[in-house]
C-alpha positions, 0 to 999 in steps of 0.5 A, spaced: 194 134 178 200 138 183 195 139 189 193 145 192 198 149 186 194 153 182 199 158 180 197 166 176 200 168 172 201 175 171 205 177 164 204 182 160 206 179 153 201 175 150 206 170 147 211 169 153 204 168 158 200 163 154 207 159 152 208 159 160 200 156 161 201 151 156 207 148 159 205 148 167 199 145 165 203 140 161 206 139 168 200 137 171 199 145 174 192 148 174 193 156 171 187 159 174 188 166 171 192 170 165 193 178 168 197 184 164 196 189 169 195 189 177 189 191 177 187 184 172 191 181 176 188 183 184 181 182 181 183 174 179 186 173 186 179 175 190 176 170 186 180 164 184 185 164 191 192 161 187 196 158 191 202 161 187 204 167 183 209 168 177 210 175 176 214 180 171 215 186 173 213 191 167 205 190 166 200 194 162 198 200 167 201 204 172 203 199 177 209 194 176 210 187 179 213 189 186 207 194 186 203 187 186 208 184 191 208 188 197 200 187 196 201 179 196 206 179 202 200 182 206 195 176 204 201 172 204 201 168 198 208 166 195 210 169 188 215 168 183 219 173 178 220 171 171 223 177 168 228 180 162 229 186 166 236 187 170 236 194 171 240 194 178 236 199 181 229 195 180 232 188 182 234 192 189 227 194 189 225 186 187 229 183 193 227 188 197 220 184 196 223 178 199 220 173 193 221 166 193 225 165 186 227 169 180 228 167 173 230 171 168 228 170 161 230 167 157 228 160 160 229 153 160 223 149 162 226 145 167 229 151 170 223 154 171 220 147 174 227 147 179 226 154 182 218 151 182 220 146 186 225 149 191 220 154 192 215 151 194 220 148 199 223 154 202 214 155 202 214 149 206 220 150 211 219 158 213 212 155 216 215 150 221 219 152 228 224 158 227 226 157 234 229 150 233 236 151 233 239 149 227 247 146 226 250 144 219 256 140 218 261 142 214 265 137 208 271 138 212 269 133 218 262 131 219 263 132 227 264 140 225 258 144 225 256 152 223 253 154 229 247 160 228 242 162 232 240 169 230 234 169 225 239 172 219 243 166 220 238 161 220 235 163 214 241 162 210 242 155 213 235 154 211 236 155 206 243 150 205 238 144 208 234 146 202 238 146 196 244 142 198 240 135 196 239 137 190 244 139 183 242 146 182 247 151 181 248 155 187 252 162 188 253 164 195 254 171 196 257 176 201 263 180 204 271 177 206 271 172 211 263 171 211 264 164 212 263 163 205 267 156 203 264 153 210 258 154 207 259 151 201 263 145 205 257 143 208 252 144 202 257 139 199 256 135 205 250 134 205 248 133 197 248 126 194 255 127 192 257 127 198 262 121 197 264 124 191 271 129 191 269 137 193 274 142 188 275 148 191 278 153 185 280 160 189 279 164 181 282 169 184 289 166 185 289 163 178 295 167 173 291 169 167 295 165 162 294 159 166 286 159 167 284 155 162 289 149 163 288 150 171 281 149 169 279 144 163 286 141 163 290 140 158 294 135 153 301 133 152 305 139 148 298 143 148 303 149 148 310 151 150 312 147 157 305 142 157 311 136 157 306 132 161 297 131 160 294 135 165 287 134 169 284 140 170 279 141 176 273 140 173 275 134 171 277 131 178 271 133 181 267 130 175 260 126 179 262 130 185 262 138 187 267 145 184 266 151 189 269 157 185 270 161 189 271 168 187 268 168 181 267 174 179 274 175 179 274 170 172 276 174 165 271 175 161 274 169 155 274 164 161 267 166 162 265 164 156 268 157 157 265 156 164 258 158 160 258 153 156 261 147 161 254 150 165 251 149 159 254 142 155 256 139 161 262 138 158 269 141 158 275 142 152 283 140 155 287 145 151 290 142 145 284 136 145 281 133 139 274 132 143 270 133 148 269 130 155 263 130 158 263 131 165 257 131 171 260 136 176 253 140 181 257 147 182 258 152 187 261 159 186 262 164 191 263 172 190 265 178 195 263 183 189 256 186 187 256 181 180 249 185 178 254 191 178 259 187 175 254 185 169 252 192 168 259 195 167 261 190 162 266 185 166 262 179 168 257 175 163 249 176 164 247 169 161 253 166 165 250 171 171 243 168 172 246 160 170 250 161 176 244 165 180 238 160 179 239 159 186 242 164 191 245 165 198 247 171 201 251 171 207 250 177 212 255 180 214 257 178 224 255 185 225 248 183 222 249 178 226 251 180 233 247 174 236 251 169 235 258 173 236 258 170 244 257 163 240 263 164 235 267 167 241 267 161 245 267 156 239 273 159 237 276 159 245 275 152 245 278 151 239 285 156 240 286 153 247 285 146 245 290 147 240 295 151 243 295 147 249 292 153 254 289 152 260 283 158 258 276 158 260 272 163 258 271 170 258 270 177 262 265 182 262 269 187 259 271 182 254 265 180 252 263 187 252 269 189 247 267 182 242 260 186 242 262 194 241 267 192 236 264 193 228 268 187 225 270 189 218 272 183 217 268 178 219 268 171 223 276 170 219 277 177 222 275 175 229 278 167 228 285 170 228 283 176 233 281 170 238 287 165 236 293 171 237 289 173 244 289 166 246 296 165 244 299 171 248 294 170 254 297 168 261 291 168 265 285 163 265 280 168 263 281 173 257 280 180 259 282 184 254 284 185 246 288 188 240 284 189 235 288 190 228 285 195 224 286 195 217 292 199 215 297 194 220 296 198 228 293 195 233 286 198 236 285 198 243 278 197 245 278 198 253 283 194 258 291 194 258 296 195 252 296 189 247 302 185 248 307 184 244 307 178 239 313 174 243 318 172 237 320 173 230 316 168 227 310 170 231 310 176 227 311 174 221 305 169 221 302 174 224 304 179 218 302 174 212 296 173 215 294 180 215 296 181 207 293 174 205 286 178 208 288 185 206 288 181 199 282 177 200 287 170 199 289 173 193 296 169 192 300 172 186 299 177 180 297 185 182 296 186 188 296 179 190 300 177 197 307 176 193 306 182 191 305 185 197 310 181 200 316 182 195 317 175 195 316 169 190 310 164 190 314 158 193 317 161 198 310 163 200 307 157 200 312 154 203 312 160 209 305 158 209 307 151 210 311 152 216 307 157 220 300 152 219 297 157 215 291 155 211 285 158 207 281 156 213 285 163 216 284 167 211 
């Protein structure tokens, strides 16, 4: 018996409710009741005092599971939604209730208990002292840290520390520049797979014709030009972690193949005869609203459910204004050292500019701004900033007019960075950086190497 884990099932479908009851009892949980309506559930809650509630959305009567969820929040009883409803409006309402999990019907038995275990750990974690500073090591180096003290970012870091040691799939969502790859690195570094590879794949940067070969590999002679066997990204990540950035850019055909990998834990090389078993933990990220993509037929619903077992929403910088000064000081120290500049801090006016700016490009934009400012500043204190707008010009917020870049190479580097930012790091294909810059992929990669531009910068 799972001590202290009395569960109430609120589900209007008799067969589903009884199946849930049998599964839970088989695993040692105590089911204190089954309710098909909010009224019935309220009565059981008052008499049985459940520790957890498994909650459907559409119930008998005039009230829904969302109505009950609001009451559960008031009496501090944690709950999880289990529903087949994927209406976007309802899903938004569900998010507003702050559930400890959302499992979509039909689901596998093991998914239910993974979700329950994660939910219980998260519930216990939230009882701890939130004033303790949270620091999470990234995958590039255990010495690097993602630092934040704002409540919004602390919640993200708490979720990272909770789910990282498991093999559960994680879906990171957030605007471009919010640091999704850094969070993915932290998830890997804090996992039991930390000694194994972390393979990063930018789904938006792979040409359509090469997606299958890039992800799953190919055999020699599989197609014209396949002169040697190629080991795909999933095989490279075996026993480690694969980070699928911009997962929303995958075409539907590739989504189907990815779904099979998630379900079967095996891949087929292009031109291969036999499936190859793999052991890979999947972390995906997107700056799109995947629920909306599903509703418009651009993303598979079943794949979304498989990836969305543990979602982490990364807030934009404008929602973590408490962290602006910390981040600014971090980037100042980093680039002053890198560029060998004796700059010791910011004036009050400079900090006021940082706080007033809306940060459409988020942390990435701040990183680039401070690097550029450190490069241009000749004084020991930074007193003003030249904010680059999204049309390639400059936006001035107080202070003197911005200085011009000192050389053609500096201007070219800055221009390439702006283009990469504007297309969310997409290198080739329609809307990619090579199309905008009107140069070949090889030329762009050469210039990026020359100027030290990596994915950290865009």
